[in-house]
C-alpha positions as CSV (number, residue, x, y, z in Angstrom):
1,M,100.2,75.6,71.2
2,K,101.9,78.7,69.8
3,H,105.4,79.8,70.9
4,S,107.9,82.6,70.6
5,T,111.0,83.9,72.3
6,I,110.5,87.4,73.7
7,L,112.5,90.0,75.6
8,N,116.0,88.6,76.6
9,F,115.4,85.0,77.6
10,T,111.6,84.5,78.0
11,E,109.8,81.7,76.2
12,F,106.2,82.6,75.6
13,Y,103.5,79.9,75.0
14,R,99.9,80.5,74.1
15,F,97.4,77.6,74.5
16,G,94.0,77.8,72.9
17,N,92.2,81.1,72.9
18,P,93.0,82.7,76.3
19,F,91.2,85.6,77.9
20,E,93.3,88.8,77.8
21,T,93.9,89.7,81.4
22,E,96.1,92.7,80.7
23,A,98.5,91.5,83.4
24,V,101.3,91.7,80.8
25,I,102.1,95.1,79.4
26,I,104.1,94.3,76.3
27,N,102.5,93.8,72.9
28,K,102.6,90.0,72.5
29,E,101.0,90.1,69.0
30,E,104.2,91.6,67.5
31,F,105.9,88.2,67.8
32,L,105.8,85.4,65.3
33,Y,104.6,82.0,66.6
34,D,106.0,78.5,66.0
35,D,103.4,75.8,66.5
36,N,105.8,72.9,66.6
37,S,108.0,73.8,69.7
38,K,108.2,71.6,72.7
39,L,107.4,73.1,76.1
40,M,110.5,73.7,78.1
41,Y,111.1,71.9,81.4
42,F,107.5,70.6,81.9
43,D,105.5,67.6,80.6
44,I,102.1,68.7,79.6
45,Y,98.8,66.8,79.2
46,N,95.0,67.3,79.4
47,E,92.4,65.6,81.5
48,G,88.8,66.7,80.8
49,E,88.8,70.5,80.6
50,S,92.0,70.9,82.7
51,T,95.6,71.2,81.6
52,F,98.4,69.7,83.7
53,L,102.0,70.6,83.9
54,K,104.5,68.3,85.6
55,Y,108.1,68.9,86.6
56,K,110.5,66.4,88.3
57,M,112.2,68.2,91.1
58,N,115.7,67.3,92.4
59,E,115.8,66.6,96.1
60,N,117.7,69.8,96.8
61,D,115.6,72.1,94.6
62,Y,114.1,75.3,96.2
63,I,110.8,76.7,94.9
64,F,110.1,80.4,95.6
65,G,107.3,82.7,94.7
66,L,103.4,82.6,94.6
67,G,103.2,86.0,96.2
68,E,100.3,86.1,98.8
69,N,100.2,82.6,100.3
70,L,100.8,80.9,103.5
71,G,103.6,78.5,104.3
72,S,107.3,78.8,104.0
73,L,109.3,81.0,101.8
74,N,110.4,77.8,100.1
75,K,107.1,76.5,98.7
76,R,108.0,72.8,98.8
77,G,105.7,70.3,100.5
78,R,102.3,72.1,100.1
79,K,99.4,72.6,97.8
80,Y,98.5,76.2,96.8
81,R,95.2,77.3,95.1
82,M,95.1,80.4,93.0
83,Y,91.5,81.4,93.6
84,A,90.9,84.8,95.4
85,T,89.3,83.9,98.7
86,D,87.9,86.0,101.5
87,D,89.0,83.9,104.5
88,P,89.8,85.8,107.7
89,N,91.2,82.7,109.4
90,H,94.8,82.3,108.2
91,T,95.5,78.9,109.7
92,P,98.3,76.7,108.4
93,E,96.2,74.4,106.3
94,K,94.6,77.1,104.1
95,E,95.5,76.8,100.4
96,A,94.3,80.2,99.2
97,L,94.1,83.8,100.3
98,Y,93.0,87.0,98.6
99,G,95.2,87.2,95.5
100,S,96.5,85.2,92.6
101,H,100.2,85.5,91.7
102,P,101.1,82.4,89.8
103,F,104.8,83.2,89.4
104,I,107.5,80.8,90.7
105,I,111.3,80.5,90.6
106,V,112.9,77.0,90.5
107,D,116.3,77.1,92.1
108,G,118.2,73.8,92.0
109,K,119.9,71.6,89.5
110,E,117.9,73.5,86.8
111,K,117.1,77.2,87.3
112,F,114.3,79.1,85.7
113,G,111.1,81.0,86.3
114,L,107.5,80.4,85.4
115,L,104.4,82.7,85.1
116,I,101.0,81.4,84.2
117,D,98.6,84.0,83.0
118,Y,95.1,82.6,83.6
119,P,92.4,84.4,85.6
120,G,90.5,81.3,86.9
121,E,91.6,78.6,89.3
122,I,95.1,77.2,89.2
123,I,96.4,74.6,91.7
124,F,100.1,74.3,92.4
125,D,101.1,71.0,94.1
126,I,104.7,71.5,95.0
127,G,105.8,68.1,96.4
128,Y,102.6,67.5,98.3
129,E,101.3,64.3,96.6
130,N,104.7,63.4,95.2
131,I,107.6,64.7,97.2
132,N,109.8,65.4,94.2
133,E,107.2,66.6,91.7
134,I,105.6,69.9,90.8
135,K,102.1,69.3,89.4
136,I,100.2,72.3,88.2
137,E,96.5,72.1,87.3
138,I,95.1,74.9,85.2
139,K,91.3,74.6,85.0
140,S,91.2,75.4,81.3
141,K,92.8,74.7,78.0
142,D,93.1,78.4,77.3
143,F,95.9,80.3,78.9
144,E,99.3,81.9,78.4
145,L,102.6,80.7,79.9
146,Y,106.0,82.3,80.3
147,I,109.2,80.5,81.1
148,F,112.1,82.6,82.1
149,D,115.1,80.5,80.9
150,E,117.8,82.1,83.0
151,E,119.8,81.0,86.0
152,D,120.2,84.3,87.8
153,K,117.2,84.9,90.1
154,N,117.6,88.6,90.0
155,E,117.5,88.7,86.2
156,I,114.4,86.5,86.2
157,I,112.6,89.0,88.5
158,K,113.7,91.9,86.3
159,E,112.4,90.2,83.2
160,Y,109.1,89.3,85.0
161,L,108.7,93.0,86.0
162,T,109.6,94.1,82.5
163,L,106.6,92.0,81.3
164,T,104.2,93.0,84.0
165,G,105.3,96.6,84.8
166,K,107.2,98.7,87.3
167,P,105.9,98.6,90.9
168,F,103.6,101.3,92.3
169,V,105.2,104.4,93.8
170,P,103.1,105.9,96.6
171,P,103.4,109.4,98.0
172,K,106.3,109.9,100.4
173,W,104.0,110.2,103.4
174,A,103.1,106.5,103.0
175,W,106.4,105.7,104.7
176,G,105.0,107.1,107.9
177,Y,103.0,105.4,110.6
178,Q,99.4,104.6,109.9
179,Q,96.6,104.0,112.4
180,C,93.5,102.0,111.7
181,R,90.7,100.2,113.5
182,W,87.4,98.7,112.7
183,S,86.1,101.2,113.5
184,Y,86.7,104.8,114.4
185,P,82.9,105.3,114.0
186,D,82.5,109.1,114.1
187,E,84.0,112.5,113.7
188,K,84.7,113.0,117.4
189,T,86.6,109.7,117.7
190,I,88.9,110.4,114.7
191,K,89.6,113.9,116.0
192,D,90.4,112.5,119.5
193,I,92.8,109.9,117.9
194,A,94.6,112.6,115.9
195,N,94.8,114.9,119.0
196,K,96.4,112.2,121.1
197,F,99.1,111.5,118.5
198,R,100.0,115.2,118.4
199,S,99.7,116.0,122.1
200,K,101.8,112.9,123.0
201,G,104.4,113.6,120.4
202,I,103.9,110.3,118.6
203,P,104.5,110.5,114.9
204,C,101.6,109.5,112.6
205,D,100.7,110.3,109.0
206,A,97.4,108.5,108.4
207,I,94.1,107.6,110.0
208,Y,91.8,105.1,108.3
209,M,88.0,105.3,108.1
210,D,86.4,101.8,108.1
211,I,82.9,101.0,107.0
212,D,81.1,102.9,109.7
213,Y,81.7,106.3,108.2
214,M,79.2,105.4,105.4
215,E,75.4,105.9,105.6
216,N,74.1,102.4,106.1
217,Y,77.3,101.0,104.5
218,K,76.4,102.6,101.1
219,V,79.5,103.1,99.1
220,F,80.4,106.7,98.2
221,T,78.2,108.2,101.0
222,I,79.0,109.9,104.3
223,D,76.8,109.5,107.3
224,R,76.1,113.1,108.2
225,K,74.9,112.2,111.7
226,K,78.2,110.8,112.6
227,F,80.2,113.3,110.5
228,P,78.3,116.5,110.5
229,E,81.3,118.6,109.5
230,F,83.2,116.2,107.4
231,E,84.7,118.7,105.0
232,K,86.0,120.8,107.9
233,M,87.4,117.7,109.6
234,V,89.3,116.7,106.5
235,K,90.7,120.2,106.2
236,D,91.7,120.5,109.9
237,L,93.4,117.0,109.9
238,K,95.3,117.9,106.7
239,E,96.6,121.0,108.3
240,E,97.8,118.8,111.2
241,G,99.6,116.5,108.8
242,F,97.1,113.6,108.7
243,N,95.9,111.8,105.6
244,L,92.5,110.2,105.9
245,V,92.1,106.8,104.2
246,P,88.4,105.9,103.5
247,I,87.5,102.3,102.8
248,I,85.6,101.6,99.5
249,D,83.7,98.3,99.0
250,P,82.3,97.2,95.6
251,G,78.9,96.0,96.8
252,V,76.2,98.6,95.9
253,K,73.1,98.5,98.1
254,I,69.8,97.9,96.4
255,E,67.9,100.9,97.4
256,K,65.6,103.2,95.4
257,E,66.7,106.9,95.2
258,Y,70.3,105.9,96.1
259,S,72.1,107.5,93.1
260,I,74.9,104.8,92.7
261,Y,72.3,102.1,92.6
262,E,70.0,104.0,90.3
263,E,72.8,104.9,87.8
264,G,74.2,101.4,87.8
265,V,70.8,99.8,87.0
266,K,70.0,102.4,84.3
267,Q,73.3,102.1,82.6
268,N,73.7,98.3,82.9
269,Y,76.8,98.6,85.0
270,F,76.1,95.6,87.2
271,C,77.0,91.9,86.9
272,K,74.2,89.7,85.6
273,N,72.7,86.4,86.5
274,K,72.0,83.6,83.9
275,D,68.7,85.2,82.9
276,G,70.3,88.6,82.2
277,N,69.0,90.3,85.3
278,D,71.3,92.2,87.8
279,F,72.9,89.6,90.1
280,V,71.7,89.9,93.7
281,T,74.0,89.0,96.6
282,A,74.6,90.3,100.2
283,V,77.5,92.0,101.8
284,W,77.7,94.8,104.5
285,P,74.7,96.9,103.2
286,G,72.4,93.8,102.9
287,L,71.2,92.9,99.4
288,T,73.6,94.4,96.8
289,H,74.7,94.4,93.2
290,F,78.3,94.0,92.0
291,P,79.7,96.5,89.5
292,D,81.0,94.7,86.3
293,F,84.6,96.0,86.4
294,L,85.5,93.8,83.5
295,N,83.7,96.4,81.4
296,N,85.6,99.6,80.6
297,E,82.5,101.8,80.7
298,T,81.7,100.6,84.2
299,R,85.3,101.2,85.3
300,N,85.1,104.8,84.0
301,W,81.8,105.4,85.8
302,W,83.1,104.0,89.1
303,G,86.4,105.8,89.0
304,K,84.8,109.2,88.7
305,K,82.9,108.5,92.0
306,Y,86.0,108.9,94.0
307,G,85.7,112.6,93.2
308,I,83.5,113.2,96.2
309,F,86.8,112.6,98.2
310,T,89.4,113.9,95.9
311,D,87.6,117.3,95.7
312,L,88.3,117.6,99.4
313,G,92.0,116.7,99.0
314,I,91.7,113.0,100.0
315,Y,94.0,111.1,97.6
316,S,94.2,107.9,99.7
317,F,91.9,104.9,99.6
318,W,91.5,101.4,100.8
319,N,89.6,99.0,98.4
320,D,88.3,96.1,100.4
321,M,86.0,93.1,100.0
322,N,86.9,92.8,96.3
323,E,87.5,89.1,95.8
324,P,84.5,89.8,95.7
325,A,83.3,88.7,99.1
326,I,79.8,87.2,99.3
327,F,78.1,86.9,102.6
328,Y,75.2,85.0,101.1
329,T,72.8,84.9,98.2
330,L,69.1,84.2,98.3
331,R,69.9,80.6,97.1
332,S,72.3,79.9,100.0
333,F,70.1,81.7,102.5
334,N,67.1,79.6,101.5
335,N,69.1,76.4,101.9
336,V,69.9,77.3,105.5
337,V,66.2,78.2,106.2
338,K,65.2,74.8,104.7
339,A,67.7,73.0,106.8
340,A,66.5,74.7,110.0
341,E,62.9,73.9,109.1
342,N,63.8,70.2,108.7
343,M,65.0,70.1,112.3
344,K,61.5,70.7,113.7
345,N,60.2,67.6,115.4
346,D,63.2,65.6,114.1
347,V,64.3,62.7,116.3
348,N,67.8,63.2,114.8
349,M,67.9,66.9,115.7
350,G,71.5,66.6,117.0
351,I,73.0,65.5,113.7
352,N,70.7,67.7,111.6
353,A,71.6,70.7,113.8
354,F,75.3,69.9,113.1
355,L,74.5,69.7,109.3
356,A,72.5,72.9,109.4
357,K,75.5,74.6,111.1
358,D,77.7,73.5,108.2
359,K,75.2,74.9,105.7
360,M,75.2,78.2,107.6
361,L,79.0,78.4,107.4
362,A,78.9,77.4,103.7
363,M,76.7,80.4,102.9
364,S,79.7,82.7,102.4
365,N,81.8,82.8,99.3
366,S,80.2,79.7,97.8
367,R,81.8,78.5,94.6
368,E,78.3,77.8,93.3
369,D,77.4,81.4,93.8
370,Y,80.6,82.6,91.9
371,K,79.5,80.3,89.0
372,S,76.1,81.8,88.9
373,F,76.8,85.3,87.7
374,Y,78.3,86.9,84.6
375,H,80.3,89.8,83.1
376,I,79.7,91.5,79.8
377,D,83.1,92.5,78.3
378,D,83.8,95.5,76.0
379,S,82.9,93.4,73.0
380,G,79.5,92.4,74.4
381,N,80.6,88.8,75.2
382,K,79.0,87.1,78.2
383,I,81.6,85.6,80.5
384,N,81.0,83.5,83.5
385,H,82.5,85.0,86.6
386,D,84.2,81.8,87.8
387,D,86.4,81.8,84.7
388,V,87.8,85.3,85.4
389,H,87.3,85.3,89.2
390,N,90.9,86.4,90.1
391,L,90.5,89.6,88.0
392,Y,87.8,91.2,90.1
393,G,89.9,93.1,92.6
394,F,92.5,93.8,89.9
395,N,89.9,95.5,87.7
396,M,88.3,97.4,90.7
397,T,91.8,98.8,91.2
398,R,92.0,99.7,87.5
399,A,88.7,101.5,87.8
400,T,89.9,103.5,90.7
401,V,93.1,104.5,88.9
402,Q,91.2,105.4,85.7
403,G,89.3,107.8,87.9
404,F,92.5,109.2,89.4
405,D,94.0,109.7,85.9
406,K,91.2,112.2,85.4
407,L,90.6,113.6,88.9
408,I,94.2,114.1,90.1
409,P,96.4,113.4,87.1
410,D,99.5,115.3,88.5
411,Y,99.4,113.8,91.9
412,R,100.5,110.5,93.5
413,Y,97.8,108.5,95.2
414,F,97.8,105.9,98.0
415,L,95.7,102.9,97.1
416,L,95.5,99.7,99.2
417,S,93.6,96.7,97.9
418,R,92.8,93.4,99.5
419,S,92.4,91.3,96.3
420,S,94.9,91.3,93.5
421,Y,96.2,89.5,90.4
422,T,99.6,89.5,88.6
423,G,100.3,93.0,87.3
424,H,98.2,94.7,90.1
425,H,101.5,95.9,91.6
426,R,101.9,98.5,88.9
427,Y,98.7,100.3,89.9
428,A,98.5,99.9,93.7
429,T,99.6,98.0,96.7
430,I,98.0,95.2,98.9
431,W,98.3,94.2,102.5
432,T,98.3,90.6,103.7
433,G,94.7,90.6,104.9
434,D,92.9,89.6,108.1
435,N,95.7,88.2,110.3
436,H,95.4,87.5,114.0
437,S,97.2,88.7,117.1
438,W,99.2,85.5,117.2
439,W,103.0,85.3,117.5
440,E,102.8,82.7,114.6
441,H,101.4,85.4,112.3
442,M,104.5,87.5,112.8
443,L,106.5,84.8,111.0
444,V,103.8,84.7,108.4
445,H,104.3,88.4,108.0
446,I,108.1,88.0,107.6
447,R,107.8,85.3,105.0
448,M,104.9,86.7,103.0
449,I,106.4,90.2,102.4
450,Q,109.4,88.5,100.9
451,S,107.3,86.3,98.6
452,L,105.2,89.4,97.6
453,N,108.3,91.4,96.8
454,L,109.4,88.5,94.4
455,S,106.0,89.0,92.7
456,G,106.4,92.8,92.2
457,F,104.6,94.0,95.3
458,F,107.5,96.0,96.7
459,Y,105.4,98.3,98.9
460,T,103.4,96.0,101.1
461,G,102.9,94.9,104.7
462,A,100.6,93.2,107.3
463,D,98.3,94.5,110.0
464,V,100.8,95.3,112.7
465,G,99.7,93.9,116.1
466,G,97.3,91.6,114.4
467,F,93.7,92.3,113.2
468,G,91.7,89.5,114.9
469,C,91.8,88.4,118.6
470,N,93.2,90.4,121.6
471,S,96.8,91.5,121.6
472,N,99.2,92.1,124.5
473,P,101.9,94.7,125.1
474,E,104.9,92.4,124.3
475,L,103.3,91.2,121.1
476,V,102.5,94.7,119.9
477,I,106.0,95.9,120.8
478,R,107.7,93.1,118.9
479,W,105.3,93.5,115.9
480,M,105.8,97.2,115.8
481,Q,109.5,96.6,115.7
482,L,109.0,94.3,112.7
483,G,106.6,96.8,111.1
484,A,109.1,99.6,111.4
485,F,111.2,97.7,108.8
486,T,108.4,96.9,106.4
487,P,107.1,99.3,103.7
488,L,103.5,99.5,104.8
489,Y,103.4,100.4,108.6
490,R,99.8,100.1,109.6
491,N,98.4,99.1,113.0
492,H,95.0,97.6,112.5
493,A,92.6,95.8,114.9
494,A,89.1,94.3,114.5
495,L,85.8,95.2,116.1
496,G,85.5,93.9,119.6
497,T,89.2,93.3,120.1
498,R,91.5,95.1,122.5
499,N,92.7,98.5,121.4
500,Q,96.2,98.7,119.9
501,E,97.0,102.4,119.6
502,P,100.4,103.2,121.1
503,W,98.9,104.5,124.3
504,S,96.4,101.6,124.8
505,F,98.5,99.7,127.3
506,D,100.8,101.0,130.1
507,S,103.1,104.0,130.2
508,K,106.2,101.9,129.7
509,T,104.8,100.2,126.6
510,E,103.7,103.6,125.3
511,D,107.3,105.0,125.7
512,I,108.8,102.0,123.9
513,L,106.2,102.2,121.1
514,T,106.9,105.9,120.7
515,D,110.6,105.3,120.4
516,I,110.0,102.6,117.8
517,I,107.8,104.8,115.7
518,K,110.4,107.6,115.9
519,L,113.0,105.2,114.8
520,R,110.9,104.4,111.8
521,Y,110.8,108.1,110.9
522,A,114.5,108.4,111.4
523,F,115.0,105.7,108.7
524,L,112.6,107.5,106.3
525,P,115.3,109.0,104.0
526,Y,116.9,105.5,103.7
527,S,113.6,103.7,103.2
528,Y,112.5,106.2,100.5
529,S,115.8,106.3,98.7
530,E,116.2,102.6,98.6
531,Y,112.6,102.1,97.5
532,M,112.9,104.5,94.6
533,K,116.2,102.8,93.5
534,S,114.5,99.4,93.8
535,V,111.6,100.4,91.5
536,E,114.0,101.9,88.9
537,D,116.3,98.8,89.0
538,L,113.4,96.3,89.2
539,T,115.0,94.7,92.2
540,P,112.9,93.7,95.3
541,F,113.0,96.2,98.1
542,I,112.4,93.5,100.7
543,R,115.1,91.0,99.6
544,P,115.3,87.4,100.7
545,L,118.9,86.6,101.6
546,F,119.2,84.2,98.7
547,L,119.0,87.2,96.3
548,E,122.1,88.8,97.8
549,F,124.2,85.9,99.0
550,D,125.0,82.8,96.9
551,N,125.1,79.8,99.2
552,D,122.7,77.1,100.2
553,R,122.6,78.1,103.8
554,V,120.9,81.4,103.1
555,K,118.2,79.7,101.1
556,Q,117.1,78.1,104.3
557,I,116.9,81.3,106.3
558,E,113.3,82.7,106.2
559,D,113.2,85.0,109.2
560,Q,115.9,87.5,108.2
561,Y,115.8,89.8,105.1
562,M,117.5,92.7,103.5
563,Y,115.7,96.0,103.8
564,G,117.1,97.8,100.8
565,E,120.7,97.2,99.7
566,S,122.5,98.0,103.0
567,L,120.4,96.8,105.9
568,M,119.6,93.3,107.2
569,V,116.7,93.0,109.6
570,A,116.3,90.0,112.0
571,P,113.1,90.6,114.0
572,I,112.3,88.9,117.3
573,Y,109.0,87.1,116.8
574,T,108.7,84.7,119.7
575,P,107.2,85.5,123.2
576,N,109.4,86.1,126.3
577,S,112.5,86.3,124.2
578,R,115.3,88.7,124.9
579,G,117.4,87.8,121.9
580,R,117.6,85.4,118.9
581,Y,120.0,83.5,116.7
582,V,121.2,85.3,113.6
583,H,123.3,84.2,110.6
584,L,125.6,86.9,109.2
585,P,126.5,85.8,105.7
586,E,129.8,86.4,103.9
587,D,130.7,89.9,105.0
588,K,131.6,91.8,108.1
589,W,128.6,93.5,109.7
590,L,128.0,96.6,111.7
591,V,125.5,95.6,114.4
592,W,123.1,98.1,115.9
593,I,120.8,97.0,118.7
594,A,118.4,99.8,118.0
595,S,116.1,101.1,120.7
596,N,115.8,104.7,119.6
597,Y,117.2,107.1,117.1
598,S,119.7,108.9,119.4
599,N,121.4,105.8,120.8
600,R,123.6,104.7,117.9
601,S,126.1,102.5,119.8
602,M,127.4,99.9,117.3
603,K,129.9,97.1,117.1
604,V,131.5,95.0,114.3
605,L,131.0,91.3,113.9
606,Q,132.6,88.9,111.5
607,N,130.4,86.6,109.4
608,G,129.0,83.6,111.2
609,D,126.3,82.5,113.6
610,Y,125.5,84.5,116.8
611,Y,123.0,84.7,119.5
612,I,122.2,88.4,119.6
613,E,120.7,89.7,122.8
614,A,117.9,92.3,122.5
615,D,115.8,93.6,125.3
616,L,112.1,94.1,124.8
617,K,112.7,97.7,123.7
618,E,115.5,96.7,121.2
619,I,115.6,95.3,117.7
620,P,118.7,94.0,116.0
621,V,119.6,95.5,112.7
622,F,122.8,94.9,110.7
623,I,124.6,97.1,108.2
624,R,126.5,95.3,105.5
625,E,130.3,95.8,105.1
626,N,131.2,98.7,102.7
627,H,127.6,99.8,102.6
628,M,125.9,102.8,104.4
629,I,122.5,103.8,105.7
630,V,121.1,107.3,106.0
631,L,119.1,108.7,108.9
632,S,117.4,112.1,109.8
633,E,115.9,113.7,112.8
634,P,112.3,112.2,113.3
635,T,109.4,114.5,112.7
636,K,105.7,114.5,113.7
637,Y,104.7,113.5,110.2
638,V,106.3,113.3,106.8
639,G,106.8,116.7,105.3
640,E,106.5,118.6,108.6
641,K,110.0,119.9,108.0
642,N,112.3,119.8,105.0
643,I,115.1,117.2,105.4
644,E,118.1,119.5,105.3
645,K,120.5,117.4,107.4
646,I,121.1,113.7,107.2
647,I,123.4,111.2,109.0
648,L,125.3,108.7,106.9
649,T,126.6,105.8,108.8
650,G,128.2,102.4,107.9
651,L,131.1,100.1,108.1
652,I,133.8,100.9,105.5
653,T,136.8,98.6,105.4
654,D,137.8,99.4,101.8
655,K,135.4,101.7,99.9
656,G,131.6,102.3,99.8
657,S,129.1,104.7,98.4
658,Y,125.5,105.8,99.1
659,T,123.1,107.6,96.8
660,Y,120.5,109.7,98.7
661,Y,117.4,110.3,96.6
662,E,115.1,113.3,97.0
663,D,112.0,114.5,95.2
664,D,108.9,116.4,96.1
665,G,107.2,113.2,97.4
666,V,103.8,114.4,96.3
667,T,103.5,114.8,92.5
668,N,104.5,112.7,89.5
669,E,107.2,115.2,88.6
670,Y,109.9,112.5,89.4
671,K,108.7,110.7,86.3
672,K,109.9,113.7,84.3
673,G,113.3,113.6,85.9
674,N,112.6,116.3,88.4
675,Y,114.5,114.9,91.4
676,A,118.0,114.9,92.9
677,E,120.5,112.2,93.7
678,I,123.3,113.1,96.1
679,S,126.1,110.5,96.0
680,V,128.7,110.1,98.7
681,N,131.8,108.0,98.2
682,V,134.0,106.9,101.1
683,S,137.3,105.1,100.7
684,K,139.9,104.0,103.2
685,K,143.5,104.4,102.3
686,E,146.4,103.8,104.7
687,G,144.1,104.0,107.7
688,E,142.6,107.4,106.6
689,Y,139.2,108.0,105.1
690,E,138.6,110.1,101.9
691,V,135.1,111.5,101.2
692,E,133.6,112.8,98.0
693,A,130.1,114.1,97.3
694,E,128.4,114.7,94.0
695,I,124.9,116.2,93.3
696,D,123.0,115.1,90.2
697,T,119.7,117.0,89.6
698,S,117.6,118.5,86.9
699,E,117.3,122.2,86.2
700,D,113.8,122.2,87.5
701,Y,114.5,120.6,90.9
702,I,116.4,122.4,93.7
703,P,117.7,120.0,96.4
704,L,116.6,120.6,100.0
705,L,119.5,118.8,101.6
706,K,122.2,121.1,103.0
707,E,124.4,119.0,105.3
708,I,125.6,115.4,105.6
709,K,127.1,114.2,108.8
710,L,129.2,111.0,108.4
711,E,129.6,108.4,111.1
712,I,131.9,105.8,109.6
713,Y,133.2,102.8,111.4
714,D,136.3,100.8,110.6
715,E,136.8,97.0,111.1
716,F,137.8,97.5,114.7
717,G,134.7,99.5,115.6
718,N,136.5,102.9,115.7
719,R,134.3,105.8,114.5
720,F,135.3,108.5,112.0
721,N,133.2,111.7,112.0
722,Q,133.0,114.3,109.3
723,T,130.5,116.9,108.2
724,L,129.9,117.9,104.5
725,S,128.2,121.1,103.6
726,L,126.2,121.2,100.4
727,K,125.5,124.9,100.4
């Protein structure tokens, strides 16, 4: 073991000869190593090829983190497996999902953070076998480990993000509503969807293109029978304020005269089997090869292929199936065929049919198949895929971004990925995968976005309304209310399920959903300002209450969260409910039972526990004492009009301030300092309010904001109005 102290309070340990994942961005080789140090907090030992870490928990310890995983926000009592898995059935017993984010925070008698940088399988047993013990199995003797020896959880997260990079900043339109379905299969359908949004006056910024836009599911192709005027469609939709988001899958169809396949074979860009031949598997197109994204030349080749879209002005993509998903290989397929043949004339056909069914189910995403193919790294080393499995989606994303660096270097892109690894958050975002239209999955949504924010994925969300199964009006309404206060706001449904577009139910439901979406757009200046501040400060945008309020009670609250610094959200996520219990910690709160942008009737509550009534069309939101939020008039899409007027509202009992952030929302100019910050300070003295405003901007950026309307409440619920002109 080698050891060094790095950054402010991080203890860095290197075991054996680990694979360089590039999850961490600092140059670790600059530090000197001490081979005689003892590992902090954990006992460590080896069994076979595995390394085990053990930590004795106190009965009252809380364990947070692990990013994309099922279970509670507090991870105690379960086993979690870091092994990227394509599993569309997110039932409570599942140990793994699509990503690997092995970062935890221990909050109890001892307080510290832990990051394990290892791209293969890691198993976290957090009080499962032994109720008061963390037992971590790393399936190797070669890995790197970071212990954040600091009691302040916010400081641990900042140090973690200093190691792994600032979160991804999408274009501003990504805060708008996004409509998706598997599938809108042709040009006419997409145009009809777009026309309905505009004719009905329902805001929308993006329409997704799932796998059916491709020619026989071949990546980087367009089916010209379904999309005869694709270029014109893209142009027309762009003029109407819509961003198209095509899906991109890594599997390359094995087909002669298909250029992607031919180039990949010729240049040795595909993963290999044990004999050195291109590995054959099957996904949507049938038999396919997987690009070897571990290799930089392959990444450069793949990234350039996005040019067929960027040349048309499409800068938004959805990388899917990149765990990578395997439907079957010839090995697993032949096993099923053999099992079926064995059933012929079998007196025990019943049980053999049952066993054959299990073999059929086991065809997909077999561990044996993952162990049967290889990567060739930049140094020519042959590496078994299973040892670096969790990097596949991460490196596909890196390939995409390497392409963008050349194709659209001055512009922001939107990139959604299904699989991910630690550090992925600095390149792109993820969503929580194939959920279902179940009320239970709303709570999963609430918990998981909090855990993902702790791991650096600030801009994230779930499929609103649920992807699998049939939804219903009440569920979609409540889920759309939740989604309105999560960064990624995408309604997505699966093939064969009930439609979930805002007009898909009855007229009353359509009216409610329209108001919810407009409310989302009214909050856009707040959401965007808070997000940009969160990225700069390395502070989660979706904040579990325990990051803001220091008491044991809030550590147990998993269904409320801070949305930025000023706003607490408490969604209703149970059927037939017209309210919910809410805990208001520490401060006074300004309560808004929000149904639409225009109705801003608010009241003041002291801290404590309340049953808050909220009709089906209403969502409870809470503004913290001496904090403010900012609103604007909703638009049809982000950028339809300049935001020249905003409303600043909040509860000020002493003094408070708000900084409104503005940039062009499209380019990377903000990285050069080309943006504006308009700060408004409000103080209460002898029952009167004093207001000051200050503009901080670069010489090259001219603010668009012209007017601020203040709606300030005192502790008795009285409202003070004032308008500031910035001309």
